[in-house]
C-alpha positions, 0 to 999 in steps of 0.5 A: 227713086229713093235709095235709103238703107232704112225704112222711115215713114214718109213724113218723117222730121229729124228731132234733134242734131243727130238725127238731122245729120244722119238725115242730110248725109243720106239725103245727099249722098243718094242724090236726093236734093228734093225737099232740103232746106238750104238754111238747115243744110248751112246750119249743119254743114260742117258736121256733115261727113261728105266726099269731096265731090259732094261737098262741091255740089253743097257749095254750088247748092248754096251759091244757087239759092243765095245762101251765105 
């Protein structure tokens, strides 16, 4: 189940850094990790506004996929 606060098209992809940050924050905050690219997450990780628990999940996600 996807709980988005905006309706977006199913195949929509971000086209700029601001859109990527919004998209990643929404996916992570709603627990929708499916389809996330670890390399893109790593690129924007320092700019994401996440609570401490979500940051720990993100670290575990990187460890699982071997992203440095």
